[in-house]
N, C-alpha and C positions, 0 to 999 in steps of 0.2 A: 785922505779920507779915513781918518781915524774915527772910531766910534765915540761919539760924545754922548755921555749919559744924559738922558732927558727924563721926563716924568714917567714914561712907560717903563723905563728900566727899574725905577724904584718901585713901581706898582708890581712888576714881575718879581722883583726881589721880595716884596711883602707877600705876594702870592706863593712864592716858593717856600718862605718861612712858615706860612700858615699850612701849606700842604705837608711840609716836613713834620710840623707839630701834630697834625692830624694823622699822618702816616705813623709817627712814633706812637701815638696813643692807640690807634686802631689796629695796627699790624705789628710793629716791631716789638713793643712791650709784651703783648700776648704771646707772640711767637717765641720771644726770648724766655718768657716765663714757662711756656710749654716745653721748650728745649731743656731748661733747667730742671723742671719736674721729671722729664723723661730721663735725663742724666742721673738724677737722684734715684729714680726707680731702678734703672739699670745697675747703678752702684749698689743699691740695696739687694738686688737679686744676686749680684756677684758675691756680695758679702755673705748672703744666706747660703749660696752654693759652696763657698769656701768652708763655712761652718758645717754644712752637711757633709762635706768631704772629710773634715776632721772627725766628726761624729762617726761616720762610716768606718774610718780607719780604726777608731777606738773600739767600735763594736766588733770589727773583724778580729782585732787583737783579743778582745774579751772572749769572743766565740772560740778562738784558737786555744785560749787558756782553758776554757770549759771543756773543749774536746780533749785536750791533753790530760786534764784531771780525770775525765771520764775514762780515757784510755788507761791511765794508771790504776784507777779503781777497778776497771774490768780485768786488767792483768793481775791485780792483787786477788780479786775474787777467783779468777781462774787458777792461780797458784794455790790458793786455799782449798779450792775444790779438788785439785789434783792431789794435794797432801792428804785431804780427808779420804779420797778414793784409795790412795796408796795405803793409808792406815787401815781402812776397811778391808782392802785386799789382803793385807798382811794378817789381819785378824781372821779372815775367812780361811786363809792358807794354814794358819796355825790350828784352827779348829778342825779343818779337814785332815791335817797331818795327824792330830791326836786321834781322830776317828779311824784313820787308816792304820795307825799304830795299834789301836785296840782291835781292829778286825784282824790284822796280821797276828797279833798275840793270841786271839781266840782261835785262829786257824792253826797256829803252831801248837796250841794246847790240844786241839782236836786231833791233829796229826800225831802228836806225841802219845795221846791216849790210844789211837789206833795202832801205832807202832808197838806200844806196850802190850796191847791185846793180841797183836799178831805174834810178838815175841813169846807171849805166854802160851799161845796155842801152836807154836811152831813145832815142838816135838810131835804133837798129835798129827799135824798136817804132814810132816815129813814121813811119819810112820804110815799114814793112810796112802800117801803117794807111793811110797816104797812097796806097800802091799799091792797097790794097783798095778805097778810095773811088774812085780813078780807074778801076779796072776796072769797078766798078758803073756809074759814070756813062757810060763808053764802051760798055758792053754794053747799055744801055737803048736801045730804038729811039727815034729822034727823031720827035717827033710833029708 
């Protein structure tokens, strides 16, 4: 009881061929095309993502270079400001030192003048002091 192909077999074969052609046109080609478009879209996104990662790395590197340059400039400005402040402090110190020296010199001159005036009037002061002591001693009753 083997199957013997008859006319219905060929009709079914033609039906299957027509169905497969219609299936190909209506479903398989559009789905294949949609899958290919989706794959191309995903590949494009992946490529854009990779490019964005490369750009982000380049921007990070550039930002680090800018930060390093700003840090160097800041340190240079700080060193310059410190040097200027040190120079200004040295100038103020020198100016103050000269003022102090002048004040000390004036004070020494005043003291020297007073010492000379005291030295000049010393004999008179000694005589007045001696007279005062003698007057006290002589004015005291003898016991």
